[in-house]
N, C-alpha and C positions, 0 to 999 in steps of 0.2 A: 627507590634509589634517587638521590639528587641528580638533576640533569647535568651532563658533562659537556654540553655545547650550547652556543648561542644560536645555532642554526642547525637544521637537519640536513646533513650532507650525504651524498651518495656513498653507500658502503662498497660500491663496485669500482671505486677509483683504483687504478693500478698503482702498486707501490712504486714511488719514485726511486731513482738511483740515489744512493747516498752522495751528498754533495750537491744535489739539485736544489734550486731555490724553492722555498715553500712559504716565503713571506707574502702575505696577501696584500696588505696595504698599511700605511701609517694611519692612525685614527686620532682625532682630537680627544683630549682628556674629558672625562665626564665624572659625575659623582659616584661614590662607592655604592655598590650593590652586593648583597650576599644572600645566598640561599640558606635555608635552615637545615640543621642536621636531622637525619632520620635514623633513629636507633644508633647502631654502631657505625654507620657510614658518615663520612665527612662531606661537607658541602664542596662541590667541585669548584676549583679556584677560578675557572673561566667565568663564573658568575660574579667575580669581584672586579670592580673597575675603579681603581684608586685614582684620585684627583691629584695630578701633579702639574704644576705650573711651569716647571723648568725643563723637564725632559719629554721627548716624544716617545710615545709607545707605538708598538707595531702589533698587528693582529696576525698571528702565525697559525697555520693549519698543522695540527698534530693528528695524523690519521684522519678520522672522521669528525674531529672536534676543532674548535678554534680557541686560542688563548692569547692573552696579551703578554708581551715581553718588552723589556727595555734592553737595548744593546749597550755594552760597555766599550772600553777602549780609551787610550790616552787622548784621542781627539775630542773626548767629552770633558776633559779636565777643566777647560775654560768655563764650564757650567758649574763647577763645584763651589766657587765663591757665592753664587746665588743660592745654591741648594743648602749651604751651611750658613746662610746669612744670620748674624746674631750669635753664632756659636764661636766663642773665643777659646774655650777649652774643652777638649774631649778627654774624659777620664776612662782609661781602659783598666778594668779591675780584674786582677788575676794574672797568672802566667803559666797556663796549662798548655793544651794543644793548640787552641786557636789564638790566644792573646799575643804571643810573640809575633805571629804572622800578621794578624790584623793591625796591631799597633805599628809595626814597621811599614806595612803597606800604606796605612793611613798617613803616617808621617811623610813618607816619600811622595805620595800623590798630592797632598796638600801643599808641600813645598814646591813641587813641579807646577802647581796651579798658581803659585805666587801668593799663597795665603800665609797669614801669621798666626792661624789657629794652632794652639799648642796641644800636642798629644802627651798626656801624662799617665804614667803607670801607677796604679794603686795596689800596694802590697802591705802585709804586716811587716813591721820593722825587723822582726826576727826570721822572716821567711828566707829559706835558702835560695829562693828564686830571685832575690834582690841582686845577687852577684851576676846571674845570667842577664838580667835587665841592664845592669851597668855595662856588661860586656858588649852590648849593642847600642850603647850611648844614650840610655835613659838613666839619669842620675839626679841626686838631690841638689847638686850645685846649681844646675840651671833650671831647677823646678820641674823636671820631667819624671821624677820618681818620688812618691810620697806615701803617707799612711792611708789606708783604704778609705776610711770615713772622712778624712780631711779632703782627699781628692774628690770624693763623691759630692761633698757639700759645696765645693768650689767649681764644679764642672757644669757646663751648659748641656752637655750630652754625656751620659754615663753608659759605656759599653760594658755590660756585666758578663765577664767571661771566666768567673770562678767556676769550680766544679758544680755540677747539678746538685749534688748533695749539700754543698756549702750554700748554694742559693736557697735550698729548701729550709736551711737553718737560719740564714741571715736576712732573708728578704724583708722582714718587718723593719729591721734597722736600716737597710739600704733605702727602702722607699721613704722612710722618715727623714733621712739625711738629705734627700734630693731637694734642689731649689724648686719653687713653684715655676711652672712653665718650661722646666727642663725636659730632656728626652731620655727615656730609658731604652737602651738598645740591647736586644737579646740575640744570640745566635743559635738558639734552640728554644722550642716551645715548652720544654720540660717544666719551667716554672709555672706556666699556666696550669698544667696538670696537677702540680702540687697545690696551687692555690684553689683549684676546683675541689680537690680532696679536703682542703681546709675550709671551704665555703667562704672565701674572702675574695676581694677584688682589688684592682690597682687604684691608687689615688686618682681622683678625677682631674686634678690640675696639672698632670704631666702627660706628655706623649709616650706611648708605648709602641715601639716598632721592632721588627725582626729582620735581620739579614743573616741567612744561614748558608754559608758556602758549602757546596756539596763535595767536600773532601776534607781530610784531616788537615790540621794547621800547617805542618811542614810542607805539604803539597801546595797550599794556598800561597805561601811565601816563595817556594821554589819556582813555580810557574809564573808568578808575578815578576821575579827577577829575570827569568828566561825571556819574558815577553817584552822587555823594555825596547827591543830593537824592531818589533813587528806590530806596533800599535796595540800591544796588550795581548797577553795570553794568561790564562788563569783558570780558576775553578768557577763554574756556574754557581749562582746563588738563588735561592728563593727569598722573597721579601714579603712582609705583611705590615699592615698598619692596624694594630689592635685598638689603639685609642689616639685620637687627634685632638689635643687640647688647644693647640696654637694655630691650626689651619695649615701648618707647614710640614706635617709629619711625613707625608708621602714624598716630598722633595728630599727630606733628610734621609729617608730609607733608601731611595734610589741612588742618591749621591753617595751614601755609605757603600752600597753594593759596587758601584763603579770605582770608588776609591780603593777598595780592597782587591780589585782586579777581576771582577766577574765579567767574562765575555758576554753573557746575557743573564738577566735576572727575570724571574717569573713569579707570578702572584701566588700567594698561599695564605693560610691563616696560621696562628700559633697552634691551634688544635691539630690541623691537618699536618703541619710540619712535625710536631712531636710524635704523632702517631706513626707517620711514615719513616721518620728518622730513627727512632728507638727500635722500631720493628726491623728496618732494613739492615742495621748494623748487627742484629742478632741473626738475620737471615743471610742472604748471599754475600753481603759486603764483608763480613768478618766471621761470625760464628759458623755459618754454613760452609764457607770455603775451607775453613780450618778442619771441620769435620769431614768434608769430602776428601781432602788430600790425605788425611790420616787413614781413612778407610781404604782409599785406593792404593796407597803405598803398601799397606798390610796385605791387601788382596794380591797385588802383583808379586810381592815377595813370596807369598804362599804358592803362587802359580809357578815359581821357579826362576823368576828374574833375579839378577844380582841386586843388592840393595841400591847400588848406584843407578842402575837402569830403572828400578822401581821408582826412585825419586824423580828421575828425568821424565818418566812416562806419566807421573801424577802431578807433582808440584810444578816442575819446569814447564811441562806442556801447557798448564793453565796460565801461569804467570808470564810465560813467554809468548809463543805464537798465537794461542787462543785469545789471550787478552788483546794482543795487537790487532788481530783480525776483527774482533768485535768492536774495538775502538773506531776503526775506519769503515768497516763493511757490515757491521751488525752480526747478530747471532746467525742469521741465514747465510752470511758470508762464510762462516765456519763450516756449516753443513754442506754448502755448495762446492767447497774445494775438495771434498772427498770423492773418490771413485765409487762405483756401484757397491763394491764390497765394503768400503769404508762407511758409506751411507747406511748399509744394512746394520753394521755394528752400532753406529750412532743411534739409529732408530730403536734398536733393541735396548740399549742403555737408557735412552730417553723415556721410552714407553714404560719401563720398569720403575723408574725413579720419580717421575713427576707427581704421581699420586701420593706416595709416602711423604714426599717433600711438602706437598700442599697441606697434609695433615699437621705437620710441625709448624708450617708458616701460619696457618689459621690460629693455632694455639698461641703462637707468639703475638700475633696482631691483637687478639682478643684479650690477652693478658696486659698488653700495653694500653688498649682502649679503656679497660675498666679500672686502671690504676694500679693493678697488682705489680707490674714490672717497675713502676716508679717507686713504690713502697719497698720493693726488693733492693733497689739501688741504694736508697737512703739507709736502709737497715744494714746493708753490707758495708757501707763506708763507716758507719758507727762502730763496726767491729775491727776496723783496720789496726787499731792500737794493739789488738791481740793477734789478729789474723790478716796481715797484709796480703795483697795479691801475690801469688807464687809465680815463679819463672815458668814459661811455657815452651822454651826452645832447647831444653837440655836433654831430651830423650834421644835414643839412638837414631831415630829417623832424621832429626834436625842436625845431628852431628854428621851424619852422612851428607846432608845438604851442603855443609860447609865445604866438604871435599869436592862435591859435584860443581859447586859454584866456582871453586878455584880452577877447575879444569874446563869450565864452560866454553863452548864455541857456539855463539848465539845462533848462527845459521844452521847448526846441526841439531837443535832441540827438536824432538819429534812432536808431531801433532797427532796425538793418540785419539782415534775416533770414539773409543769407549769412554775415555776421560772426558772428551768433549760432550758426549751425550749426557753423562751424569751431571757435569757442571752446568750445562745450559738447561737441563731439566730443572735444577734447583733455582737457577736464575729466572726461568719462566714461572715457576711456582711462586717466587717472590713477586713477580710482576702480576700474575693472575689474581693473587690475593688482594693486592692494592687496587686492581681494576674492579674486582667484585665489591670492594669496600667503598668505591666511589671516588677514588683519588684521580686527579687529572693527569694526562699523559706527560706533561712537562715534569711533574713531580715524580711520576713512576719511572720515567727514563733516567732521570738524574739520580734518584735514590736507589735504584735497583741495578743499573747497568753502567752509566757513565762514571759514577763515583767508584765503582768496582774497578773498571779497566783503566781509567785515566788518573786516579788518585791513589787507590789502596794497593791493588795487586803489584804495581811496580815496586813498592817497598818490600813486599815479601820476596819478589824476584831479586832484589838487591841484597838482602841480608837475612831473610827468613821470616817466620811467622811473628815472632815477638817484635821485630822492627816495624811490622805493619800494625799489629793490634795495639801495642803498648805506646805508640806515638799518638794514639787517639785519646778521647776523654775517659774518665773513670766509668761513666755510664756505658760507653762502648766496650771498654776492656772487660768490665764485669759481665756484660751481656754475652760477649763472645765466649768467655770461659764457661758460662752457664749453659749455652745452647749448642756449642760445637759438639759435645758428646752426644746430644740427642740426634743430630744429623748423622753422625758417625754410626750410631746404633741402628737407626731406622734404615739407612742404606744397607748396612751389613745384614740386618735381620729380614728385610723385606725385598729391597730392589735387587741385590745380588743373588739372593735365593731364587727369585723369580727368573732371573737370567739363567742361572745354573740349572734350573728345572725345565728350561726350554719353553717358558711361557710365551705364547705368541704375541707379536707386536700388535697393538691396537691401532688399526688404521685411522680411526677418528681422532685419537690422541695426536698422531703425527700430522694429520690434516689441520687440526686446531693449531699446532705449533707453526706450520708453514703459513697459515693464513691469518694469524693473529694480528690485529691492527697495531700492536706495539712496534712492529717492524717499520711501518710507515711513519709512526711517531718518532722513532729513533732516527730515521732518515732526515726528518726535519731538524732534529738536534744536530746531526752531523753536518748539515749545511751551514751551521753557525759555529762549528768547531774551529778553534784556532789551529794554525798549522804546526804549532810547537808540541812535541812530545816531552813529557817530564823526564828530566835526567837527574838521577840520584845515585850517589856513589855506593859501590859494593863494599865487601868486608874490609878492603884495604884502600878505600878511596873516600876522602872526606867531603866530596862534593855534596852540598845540601845537608851536611851534618855539622852539629856544633851549636854554640850559643845562638839562640833565636831561630834555630832550625830543628832538624830531626835529632832526637836523643838516642843514645845507646845504653843509658842507664835509666831505670824507671823507678819512681816512687809511688807509694800509696799510703796516704796519711789521713787520719780523721780530721774533718773540717773543724776549725776553731772559731769561736765567737769573737 
């Protein structure tokens, strides 16, 4: 396994309180270093030391490891002109989940920094997304909306945010159209996986960087807007420099992360990012949580609860109080708030579910790592003309949810210990798989926990499962639909059967949960968490919904050349 730290630190350090300081020191920039991959494992990002001349990095302790991070905030905007020196036009290509948020955030941040760099949207002239872009003041008249390849050829930085499947089809033309010395910006490492499958590489005369916000696009925009009065609030981002042709790629990458509103940015690679990201959205972030709540709703209804109570004890319990507690006090915070009887129920559910969940999590990760899941996405998008993605919130359960939300009293939502045990078991299975595969804790915490509770679950809480899943990318939406039934099945067939048969709780499993280093790593992340909680409107509230924000109607179309 690749080393996960630059120093050997004591494993006996007590877990700090969430909110305590974990920043060790600021360190001067040095040259890039990277460990090599070993088999299916990724190189730990703490091995990476990107050279940036503009921004100061900090060395942060995540449990027993140390990693470099860069802090964001509006007080850093004065550094953006230097970071983007020589970049007169940023072309944002596409208008899916991420593009509306990142384009608007970039435009606002660069204007606040006093820069004249133009942010231009690139779309097909016949794209229905053109109207949405015009609605938020990107238009042909002032040169901020244009045809895809015309925008690419004129841009000093190309932020490619078309769907992953479209990237797989169009990347040769995109790369060919770029200026020498320009910067290709990606928000997902998916394209690297495709190019590895195709056995090709990027042009050597361009920069290739990644900034990947750890949340769906609407949450990236919503928290950016909410953070304008508190020196920034937003979605943490990972960043990487895959190729540095100009010697300025690291400055551009960190500047981009700060400009789109990241409270802090942490180092990764394109490979590490796409493996953890595609995996995570199929696991606890989207697919697994959908499968969990479907199985729990059915179980509770079969046990005699009313449909409304079954929804409250499953979906509402997770998206309401459990999510809020994890966001502030971590997974142990949920466990610790139960009394002795509640802890016993939690342990019973957790012990029964974590093993079966690990089985599915490992399968997902290895399907991602070997390229199978990437091929599955590309193939599925090619079928959209015949079989577009179906609607996922029209069953009886989700219709019950509309009634429950209409009658909701937030303070009265129950914290069900069985629900909590199942949900946190699957969250820990997601975490443990990434840990065993060599991912660093900054990536693990953000991809498995923070993104779930601070970006995604609030959208399911607001309007149901489709509002969460289908405001994400095609890759995420397809993965959620594919793997949610697998988690539903394995919980029903294995975990719940074990509970009903009175299978004893495994003390080692519970001890492993209580003492896992992820809790201390999450505490370090919480110390850097903005004070703002995301606010998004419910069924009859347009807050954070509309053009350039969250959608309520969803498309799935085949990518066009």
